[in-house]
C-alpha positions in Angstrom: 96.3 32.4 121.4 93.7 30.7 119.3 91.8 34.1 119.0 94.9 35.8 117.7 95.3 33.2 114.9 91.6 33.5 114.0 91.9 37.3 113.5 95.1 36.9 111.4 93.3 34.4 109.2 90.4 36.9 108.6 92.8 39.7 107.7 94.5 37.5 105.1 91.1 36.5 103.7 90.0 40.1 103.4 93.3 41.1 101.7 92.9 38.2 99.3 89.4 39.3 98.3 90.5 42.9 97.7 93.4 41.6 95.6 91.0 39.5 93.5 88.7 42.6 93.0 91.7 44.7 91.8 92.8 42.0 89.4 89.2 41.8 88.0 89.0 45.5 87.5 92.3 45.7 85.7 91.3 42.9 83.4 88.0 44.6 82.7 89.6 48.0 81.9 92.5 46.6 79.9 92.5 47.6 76.2 90.3 45.4 74.1 93.1 44.8 71.6 95.1 42.9 74.3 92.2 40.4 74.8 91.2 39.4 71.2 91.0 35.7 70.6 90.6 34.2 67.2 90.1 37.6 65.6 87.0 38.4 67.7 86.6 40.7 70.7 85.9 39.1 74.1 82.2 39.0 74.8 82.5 40.8 78.2 84.0 43.8 76.4 81.5 44.2 73.6 78.0 45.6 73.5 75.0 44.2 71.7 76.0 46.2 68.6 79.6 44.9 68.6 80.9 48.4 69.5 83.9 48.3 72.0 83.2 50.0 75.2 85.5 53.0 76.0 88.3 52.1 78.2 92.0 52.6 78.7 93.6 53.4 75.3 90.2 54.1 73.6 89.0 52.4 70.4 90.3 52.8 66.9 87.1 51.7 65.2 85.2 54.0 62.9 82.5 56.1 64.6 79.0 55.5 63.4 77.3 58.7 62.3 74.2 60.0 60.6 74.6 62.7 57.9 72.4 65.1 55.9 73.0 67.1 52.7 73.3 70.9 52.6 70.8 72.3 50.2 69.9 75.6 48.6 66.4 77.2 48.7 64.2 80.1 49.9 63.8 80.9 53.5 60.8 83.0 54.7 61.4 85.0 57.8 58.4 85.0 60.2 58.0 87.0 63.4 55.8 85.4 66.0 53.6 87.1 68.6 50.5 86.5 70.7 47.4 88.1 69.2 43.8 88.8 70.2 41.0 88.5 67.8 38.8 91.7 67.8 35.5 92.3 66.0 35.8 94.9 63.3 32.6 96.6 64.8 30.7 96.0 68.0 27.2 97.4 68.4 25.1 97.6 71.5 21.5 97.6 70.2 19.2 99.9 72.2 15.7 101.2 71.7 15.4 104.8 70.5 11.8 105.1 71.9 10.2 104.1 75.1 7.5 101.4 75.4 6.8 97.8 76.0 8.9 95.2 74.2 6.2 93.1 72.5 8.2 90.9 70.0 11.7 89.5 69.5 12.5 88.2 66.1 16.1 86.9 66.4 17.7 83.8 67.9 20.6 84.1 70.2 23.9 83.6 68.3 22.5 83.8 64.8 24.0 85.7 61.9 22.0 88.8 60.9 22.3 91.3 58.0 22.1 95.0 58.2 18.4 96.1 58.3 17.0 92.8 59.6 14.2 93.2 62.1 15.3 92.3 65.6 12.5 93.3 67.9 9.4 95.5 68.2 8.1 98.1 70.7 4.4 98.6 71.2 3.6 101.0 68.4 0.0 102.1 69.3 0.9 105.3 71.2 3.2 106.4 68.3 0.5 105.6 65.7 -1.9 107.9 67.7 0.8 110.7 67.9 1.2 110.4 64.1 -2.5 110.8 63.5 -2.7 113.8 65.8 0.2 115.5 64.0 -1.3 114.8 60.6 -4.6 116.3 61.7 -2.9 119.5 62.9 -1.1 119.7 59.6 -4.3 119.4 57.6 -6.0 122.1 59.7 -3.2 124.6 59.2 -2.9 123.7 55.5 -6.5 124.7 55.1 -5.9 128.0 56.9 -2.9 128.7 54.7 -4.9 128.0 51.5 -7.7 130.4 52.7 -5.1 133.1 53.5 -3.5 132.7 50.0 -6.9 133.2 48.4 -7.5 136.4 50.4 -4.1 137.7 49.3 -5.0 137.2 45.6 -8.3 139.0 46.2 -6.7 141.9 48.0 -4.1 142.4 45.3 -6.9 142.9 42.8 -8.7 145.4 45.0 -5.5 147.2 45.7 -4.8 147.5 42.0 -8.2 149.1 41.6 -7.3 151.4 44.5 -10.2 150.0 46.5 -8.3 149.1 49.7 -5.4 150.4 51.6 -1.9 149.0 51.2 -1.9 148.1 54.8 -4.7 145.6 54.3 -2.8 143.8 51.5 0.4 143.7 53.7 -1.5 142.2 56.6 -3.0 139.5 54.4 0.5 138.6 52.9 2.0 138.5 56.4 -0.8 136.1 57.5 0.1 133.8 54.5 3.7 133.7 55.6 2.7 132.9 59.2 0.6 130.0 58.0 3.4 128.7 55.8 5.7 128.6 58.8 3.0 126.8 60.9 2.5 124.2 58.1 6.3 123.5 58.0 6.3 123.1 61.8 3.3 120.7 61.5 5.1 118.8 58.7 8.1 118.4 60.9 5.9 117.1 63.7 4.4 114.6 61.3 7.8 113.4 60.1 9.0 113.1 63.8 5.9 111.0 64.6 6.6 108.8 61.6 10.2 108.4 62.7 9.2 107.4 66.2 6.8 104.9 64.8 9.5 103.5 62.6 11.8 103.3 65.7 9.4 100.9 67.3 10.8 98.3 64.9 14.4 97.7 66.1 16.6 96.7 63.2 20.2 95.5 62.9 22.5 98.4 62.1 25.3 96.1 60.8 25.7 92.6 59.6 27.2 90.3 62.2 26.5 87.8 64.9 24.0 88.6 67.7 24.8 87.7 71.2 22.6 86.7 74.1 19.3 88.5 74.6 19.4 91.0 77.5 15.7 91.9 77.6 12.7 89.7 77.4 9.2 90.3 75.9 7.0 92.3 78.3 9.8 94.5 79.7 9.3 98.3 79.6 12.1 99.8 77.6 13.3 103.4 77.9 14.8 105.4 75.1 18.6 104.9 74.9 18.4 102.7 78.0 21.7 101.7 79.6 20.8 98.0 79.2 21.2 96.9 75.5 18.7 94.6 74.0 21.5 92.6 72.4 25.1 93.1 71.2 26.1 92.5 67.5 29.7 91.8 66.6 30.9 92.0 63.0 33.0 88.9 62.3 33.4 89.2 58.5 35.9 90.6 58.1 37.7 90.4 61.5 41.0 91.8 62.9 43.7 90.4 65.0 45.7 92.8 67.3 49.3 92.0 68.3 52.5 93.6 69.2 56.1 93.3 68.1 59.3 94.4 69.9 60.9 97.5 68.6 64.1 95.7 67.6 62.1 93.8 65.0 60.4 96.8 63.5 62.8 98.1 60.9 62.2 95.3 58.4 58.5 95.2 58.9 58.0 99.0 58.7 60.2 99.3 55.7 58.2 96.8 53.7 54.8 98.1 55.0 55.6 101.7 54.0 56.7 100.5 50.6 53.2 99.3 50.0 54.0 95.5 50.2 51.2 93.2 51.4 52.6 91.4 54.4 50.9 88.0 54.9 49.8 87.2 58.5 48.9 83.7 59.7 46.7 83.0 62.7 47.5 79.7 64.5 45.7 78.1 67.5 47.0 78.4 71.0 49.0 75.2 70.8 50.7 76.6 67.6 49.9 73.3 65.9 47.1 74.3 63.4 46.8 77.3 61.0 43.3 78.9 61.5 43.3 81.7 58.9 45.5 83.8 56.6 45.2 87.6 56.3 47.3 90.7 55.7 48.8 93.4 57.8 46.3 96.3 57.7 47.4 99.0 60.2 50.0 100.0 62.7 49.9 102.2 65.8 51.5 105.7 65.8 53.8 105.3 68.8 55.8 102.6 70.7 54.6 101.7 74.2 57.4 102.9 76.4 56.5 100.5 79.2 56.9 97.4 77.0 59.0 98.6 74.1 56.5 97.2 71.6 54.4 98.6 68.7 50.8 97.5 68.1 49.7 96.1 64.8 46.4 94.9 63.3 45.9 92.2 60.7 42.7 91.9 58.6 41.2 88.5 58.0 38.2 87.7 55.7 37.0 85.0 58.2 34.4 83.6 55.8 34.5 80.2 57.5 34.2 81.8 61.0 37.4 80.2 62.2 38.3 83.3 64.2 36.1 84.3 67.1 36.1 87.7 68.9 38.4 87.8 72.0 40.1 84.6 71.0 43.8 84.3 71.6 45.9 83.2 68.7 49.6 82.8 67.7 50.4 85.3 65.0 53.0 84.6 62.3 54.0 87.7 60.3 55.9 87.1 57.1 58.5 89.9 57.2 60.6 88.8 54.3 61.9 85.9 52.2 65.6 85.1 51.8 66.0 83.9 48.2 68.3 81.1 47.0 70.2 80.7 50.3 72.2 77.8 51.6 70.3 75.7 54.2 71.6 73.1 56.7 70.0 71.1 59.5 70.3 72.9 62.8 71.2 69.7 64.5 74.5 69.6 62.7 75.7 72.9 64.0 78.2 72.9 66.9 79.4 75.8 69.0 82.9 76.2 70.3 85.2 78.9 71.6 86.1 80.0 68.1 82.5 80.2 66.9 80.1 77.9 65.1 81.3 74.8 63.2 80.2 71.5 61.7 81.7 68.2 61.0 81.6 67.8 57.2 82.3 64.6 55.3 85.7 64.6 53.7 85.4 61.7 51.3 83.4 58.6 52.2 84.7 57.8 55.7 86.5 60.9 57.0 85.2 64.1 58.6 86.7 67.6 58.8 85.8 70.5 60.9 84.4 73.4 59.0 84.0 76.9 60.6 80.7 78.5 59.5 78.7 81.7 59.8 75.1 81.1 60.6 72.1 83.3 59.7 68.4 83.0 60.3 67.1 79.7 61.8 63.7 78.1 62.5 65.0 75.6 65.0 65.2 72.8 62.4 66.9 74.5 59.5 69.5 77.2 59.6 70.7 79.6 56.9 74.5 79.2 56.3 76.1 82.5 55.2 79.7 81.2 55.0 81.5 77.9 55.2 79.3 75.4 53.3 78.1 74.8 49.8 75.1 72.9 48.4 75.9 69.2 48.2 78.1 69.1 51.2 77.3 66.5 53.8 77.3 67.3 57.5 77.1 65.0 60.5 73.8 65.1 62.5 74.4 62.4 65.1 77.5 61.0 66.7 79.4 64.3 66.9 80.4 63.8 70.6 82.9 61.2 69.6 84.4 62.9 66.5 87.7 64.7 66.0 89.1 66.5 63.0 90.2 64.0 60.4 88.5 61.1 62.3 87.2 58.0 60.6 83.5 57.5 60.5 80.9 55.0 59.2 77.7 56.5 57.7 74.9 54.3 59.1 72.0 56.1 57.3 71.1 56.7 53.7 72.2 60.3 53.0 68.8 60.9 51.3 66.8 60.1 54.4 67.5 63.2 56.5 67.4 65.7 53.5 64.0 64.3 52.6 62.8 64.9 56.1 64.2 68.4 56.1 62.5 69.1 52.7 59.1 67.9 54.1 59.6 70.2 57.1 60.6 73.2 54.9 57.9 72.8 52.4 55.3 72.2 55.1 56.1 75.6 56.6 57.3 74.6 60.1 57.3 77.3 62.6 60.2 79.5 63.5 61.4 80.4 66.9 64.7 82.2 66.2 66.2 84.9 63.9 69.8 85.6 62.9 72.0 84.5 65.8 73.0 88.1 66.7 69.5 89.5 66.6 67.7 86.5 68.2 64.5 87.3 66.4 61.7 84.8 65.8 61.7 83.5 62.3 60.5 80.6 60.2 62.1 78.9 57.3 61.1 77.1 54.2 63.3 75.6 51.4 62.3 74.8 47.8 64.8 72.4 46.3 
């Protein structure tokens, strides 16, 4: 009997605790307006900022928001791609004569000019060959001179009818023969001089030399497969990149019209501009496997900021939209009926504005319809807004536009194009 009474008491105790919890929850969730004392909100229902927590019935207080001004300016459209830096010319320097490599005059990695002496092959055998060729030439030149004197003598005798015509013809033929021999000997001399000159290996172009492949003392063959060194021309230099075919119409139209399309090369992190050049050439067909077209941009590269085979981010300026309406991208909302913004209607009211968006760079978007310069749009706090709702602007309206102007004038990078085309573009406004 005592055990039954104990169980009953426990059940009543549990029921009482549950009832107390339910009462506490109801008090916590009850509208704040029902629990105001002395004109102030109960501390358990307010946050550190004094804002009422959402509960049953909601709050009628003004929603704090941050706003920014809509501006008008220019908006450059950039297409982005991954590019590879390529030397304008690459030369494998090889010896044109055989022999022992006796001297190397360059330092690995140094800049050289066309005609600079790079290395030298042992010239002694080629000097001897030149002397031999010159000796043979002198011998045959003497024979030619003697034959020419004989012809002059025979012509005088033939005029006096002292010799037969055949003797004169034979002497003239001998002169022609020696003339041909002398030309052959002269060619041999020139060839020997050329081979002797080839023992001094010179830079064919200006550029930067790479690592030495052969050391002094090695025997070198003419046109050996192993190059002495590789020279790459880095001033100017080109960057190769591709663009998808759906971005080609605007670029090709301006390129064929003769316009100089600026191209920027940025580092791999896309955080620093390395160099600025111009679009120089395009390929003659689209790659069917990737649907892209190859382009080349030319850079002066006087500061050697670009290095052959370096990967860079390419920003191609395709066009510039003049005097367009610009708004912060953060203010743009998307709904079932399209894009819209919460625009300020007076000092403390907002109104939904349907808009048509154009090109964007991620931070700033071109507004084609729905807004005008000077309009103010809500950047933060949109999740608690409704059409005609009351708001409280908690920021100076000049703060965000100033930030946007810094971004635009600083040339921040673009990652999107018009919403329907989804091209990569970049924007910049001049207020």
